[in-house]
N, C-alpha and C positions, 0 to 999 in steps of 0.2 A: 551492866548494860540494860537499859530499859526494855521491857517487853511490850510497852504501850508507846504510842506517839505522844510526846510531851512538848508543850509550847509555853513560853513565859511571855507575859504581857505587862505593860504599864497602862493602867486605866485611869480615867477621871470621870466621876459620876456625881450627880446631885442626889442620887438615891442611896439606900443602904448598899455598900459595896458587895456584901455577900449575895444580895438579891441580884445585883447587876452581873456578878460572876456566874450565878446560876442561869441567868438569861443567856449569857454567852455560850455556856455549855449546851443548853437546850437548842439554841438556834443552829449550832454547828453539829448537831447529831440527831437524836431521835425526836426532839421536841419541836413545838412551834408556839404561837402566841396563845393557843388554847388547847386543852386536852382533846385528842382525837381517838376515835375507835381504833382498836388494834394496838394502842400504846400500853401494852400490858406490863406488869412488873417484870415478867420474864424478859420481854423485849428490852425494857429499860436497862435491866441488869446486863444484858448481853451487848447492847449497842450504844448506850448513852455516854456522852463525855462526862468526865468527873472534874470537879474543882479540887485539885490536889493541895493547893496552898493559896493563902491570901494574907498579905501583909500591908497594912495601912502605912503610907509614907508621909503624907501631909494633907492639909486642907487649904484650899485657896478660895478667894472671894468671887472670882469671875471665871466663866467657862473659857476654855482654850479654843473651842470651835463653835460656830454658830449652829442654830437649829437644835431640835431635840428637847428633852425635858429640861426644866430650869429649877433652881432652888436657891436657898439663901447662902449655901456654900457648896463646894465641890470637893469631894474626897479623891485623892490620888492613892492608888494601891498597886502593888505587884501581885499578879495572879498567875498561877500555873494551872493549865488545863491538860487533861490527858484523854486519849481516845484508844479504843481497842484497834489493833492492827486490822482485824477482820472487817472493819467498816469499809476500808478502801483497798486493802492490800498494799504492797510496796509500789506505790504509783505516784510519781512526783507531781504531775499536773493536778491530780485530785488531792494530793497532800496540800498543795497551795490553796485549793478551794476550801479545804477543811480547816486549815489553821488561820485563814484570813476571811475568805468568803464575804458574807454580809456583815461581819463584825463591825467594820468601820462605820456602818450606816445605822446601827441600832440606836433607837430613841434614848435609851438609858445613858448614853455616853456623850460627854463633851470632849473626850480625848481617848484615844486607844492606839497603842503602838506595840508591835510584836518585837520582842527582844532577843529570843533565842529558841532553838529547837534541839530536841534529843530524839533520836530515831532508833527503832529496833534494828537488829543486825540484818533483817530481811532486806532492808534498803541497800545495804552494802552488797548483798548477793545479786540484787536486781539491776544495779546501775554500775556503769564502768568506772566512774571516777576519772581522774586525770590519767591519760595513757602515758604521759611523759613526765609531767610535774617538774620538780626541781632537778632531779638527777638527769632525766632525759633532755631537758633544756640545756643544762650545762654541757652535756656530751655533744649535742648537735651544734652548739655555739662555740665549742672549744674553749670554754672558760671554766677551769676546774675549781677556782676559789675566788672569793670576792664577788661583788655585784657584777651583773652584766650592765655595762654602761651603754645607754641607748639614747635615741632621739626620735623625733617625729618629723615627717616631711612638712616643712613650712616654706612658703605659704600653704595653708591647708588645702586650698583648691586654687586653680589658675595655671599650674604647670601642665604641659602636655606630657606624653609618655617619655619622650627623649629628654626633656628638661628635668623630669624626675630622675631619670637614670643618670644624668650628668651630676646632680647633687649626690646621689648615692655613691658615685665614683669618688667624689671628694671626701665623703664620709668614710668610705672603705679605706682610702689611702691614709686618712688620719688615724685609723686604728679602732674604729667603732666596733662594738660587739653586736648591737641590735638596732634595727631601724623599723619603724612602723608607718604605715599609711595613717594619715589623719582619718578620723571616723567620718568626716564629710566627703572623703574621696573614695568612691566605690566603682561606678561604671558609667560615668557621665560621658556624653558625646565628645567633650573636649579632651578626655583622658580615659579612653575605654580600658576596661579591666585587662583584656587579653593583650592589648598593645603595651600597657604599662608593665604587665608581668613579664613579657618577653624582653622588653628593653632593660628592665631592672635586673633580671636574672642573667642577661648577657654580661652585665657589669660585675655582678656578684660572683658568677662562675669564673670570669677572667681573673678577678682578684684572687679567688681561691686557687686557681691554677698557678698564679705567680708566687703566692705567699704561703699556701697551705692552710689559710684560715678562711672559712666560709662564714661571712657575716649573716646573721639570722635576720631575715626581713619578714615582717608580718603583713601580708597582703590582706586588705579589707575586702572580704568576699561577701559581705552582708547582702542578702537578697532573699528570694524565695528558695525553698529547700532544694529543688532540682538545680537551680542556678548555683547555689553554694556548693553543692556536691561536684558539679562540673568544674567550677573554678578551683576547688581544692585539688581535683585530679590534674588540672593543668599545671598548678604550682608544683605538685609532686613530679610530674613529667619533666618539668624544666629544671628540677634539682633543688627546688626551694625547700626550706626547713620550717616554715611557720605560716599559719593563716590567722586572720583576725575576724571577729564578728561582734556586732553591736547587740548585746544581750536583750535590751529592752525593745529593740526594733523587731527582732525575729521571734521573741517569746520562747517559752520553755520547750514547747513541742518542736518548734523550728530548730532550736539549738540541738535538741536530742536527735533530730533528723540528720543534722550535720555530724554530730560527735560520734554517733554509732557508725557512720560511714568513714570518718576521717582516720588517717594514720599519721598525720602531721600534728605537731603541737597546736593547740587552739589558744590564741591570745584573746581573752574575753574582756571586752570594753564595756564599762558600766554607764556610758553616756545616757543622761536622763535620770541618773540616781537622785538628783535633787528633788524631783517631784515625788519620789517615794519616801524621802527622808527628812527634808529640810524643816518641816513643822515639828517641833519637839514632841508634841503630844498626838502625832498622827503618823501612820505608815510603818516603816521598818527600821530596825537596827541592822547594821551590816552583817553581824554574825549570823542572824537568822536568814537573811536574804541570800547571802553567799553560799550557804550550805546546799541550796537547790542546785546552783551552778557547779559547785564542786562535785557533787554526786553525778551531775549530768555530763561531766567530762572537761571542765575548764582547766587548762594547764597553767595559765597566767590570769590573774585577776587584778584590776586596777583598784587602788586604795586612796588616790589623791597624793598629797605630799605636804610636808611641813611648810608653814608660812606660804600657803598656796594662794593662787589668784581667785579662788572661789570662797564661799562663805563658811566652809567646814572648819571647825576649830582643830587645833593640833591634837588634842586628846582623842578626838573621834578618829582622826586619821590613823594614829598609832594603835588604838584599840582594834580597828578594822584589820590592820596588817598583822598584828599578833594573833588575831582570831584565825587567820588563814593557816598559820603554822601549827595550830592545835589539831591533833588527829581527831577525826570524827568517829572512827571505829578502831578497835584493836586489829581486826583483820584487814582493814582497808583505811589507811590514814586519810586519803583524799586531801593531800596537802598540795595546793598549787603554789606557784611562785608569785609573791606580791609584786605589784608594779607601782612604783612611785613616779609621779609626774605632776605637772601643773606648777609652773613658776619655780622649778628647781634649778639650783646652781651649785657651786662648790661650797656655799655657805651652810647648807642643811645637813650634809652627811654626818658630822660628828654627833648631832642630837638624834638623827635617824637611827644610826647604829646603836647608840646608847640605849634608846628606848626599845628598839626591836630585838636587840641581843643577838643579831644574826646578820650576815651579809648575803643571805639567800634571797635575792631580790633582783628585779630589773629596775635600774635607776635611770629614768629618761628625762632628759633636759633638752629644750628647744633653744630658747634664747640664752640659756646657761652655757651652751656650746657655741651657737652661731654668732652671738654678740660679744664673745670674748675679744678684748682689745688685740690679742695676738693672733686671732683667726681661729678657724675650726679646730685644727690640730692642738692648739694651745688650750682651747676650751675643753676639749676632751681630756687632755692631760691634767687640767686643773681638777676635774672630777675624780680621776684616778688618784691624784695626789691627796685629795681631801679624804677619800675612802681609805687609802693606805694609812694616813695619819690616824684616822679614827680607829681602825682595827689595831694599830700598834699602840694605841693609848697615848699618842702625842698630840698636843694641842695644834690646831690648824695654824695658829700664828707662829708657833715655833717651827713647824714643818715648812712653812712658807719662806723661812729665812734662806733656805738653799733650794727652793723649788719655785722658780720665777713665775711659772704659769699659775700656780695656786696663789701666789702673792698678788698677781694682777687681777685674778678673779675676785679675791676677797676685797680688794680695793674698789672694784666696780660694783659688785652685787650687794655689798653691805651698805652702800650709800642709799 
């Protein structure tokens, strides 16, 4: 385990990459653009960031980003920086300022992306991590093995509270494990949070009383910190088992303000992820970004899905999902449940399971359930069939021979 904070980067620069890396280290610790009084060798030894590794990857002819220094060619390199823990202590908001901060704006770089982080054990002591994670989620949802099959309320907005509850009733009767609000539905006048919570939980609780299974519903309580805490407490009072928050909307401190208060699982939605990640030579890799939220207490984290409706390639989706299942510390694994969504149906589970190597996930489909030719119950069954086949090592086509819901789904969604 490292005793220093370490971060890995991919850089692109028209200058000597060693000099560029040194500029990174200086900017984000004790240095600036010119030597200043008081920056003694002793202070530098105590507080300066270090360049721990530098590996040239390739040279390209044109810059990835506009602005900054120019040259005849641009070198891409992997760089590892480290900082003494004493610079900031185990402090997540200031960790974010340290490992990113002004780096993306430095003149020396035509590209810079943070790839991963390794943190001292002190961060595990200071932050709660997921309070429920995979085992707690399984326990509350009543799903001991296999994925939690889930869906999203669609249309995203437009339903009032009672219409939302009616759809939830249909989904509960079909046998769903997990339902979530769309991230666009929070507390608008057409569907106020409290009205929606009470209407939905009446349905969920009635279904649980009749069947013994309480469907997990993630209510979107995104808002200001005091609002989120009050909304969390209402859901707990009503017997709910999950809340949801849009991470990039509330920020790290806002999320911590909720997670330290909460005792229900927190479904962490990454909407806005594209503006942090879509440019290949700018922003964040998921492994680095997600570690902040894992430590801060996210129980579920979205990772997109294979053959999704967005721009993210499949390799990136699966690398993100696998990274969540890798423990952060021996003393505190901080392993949340990956959430697959976005254009999912009964087509993707075999490859999802093969690449993830686990069924510890929430597998959420909207149209993959709602648009099934046999209706909602058949759409849900097709997903269960697809996952059962994948886990058993049977091809979906062979399994579909005596599983009509899966056969219909493959016929529709492969087209």
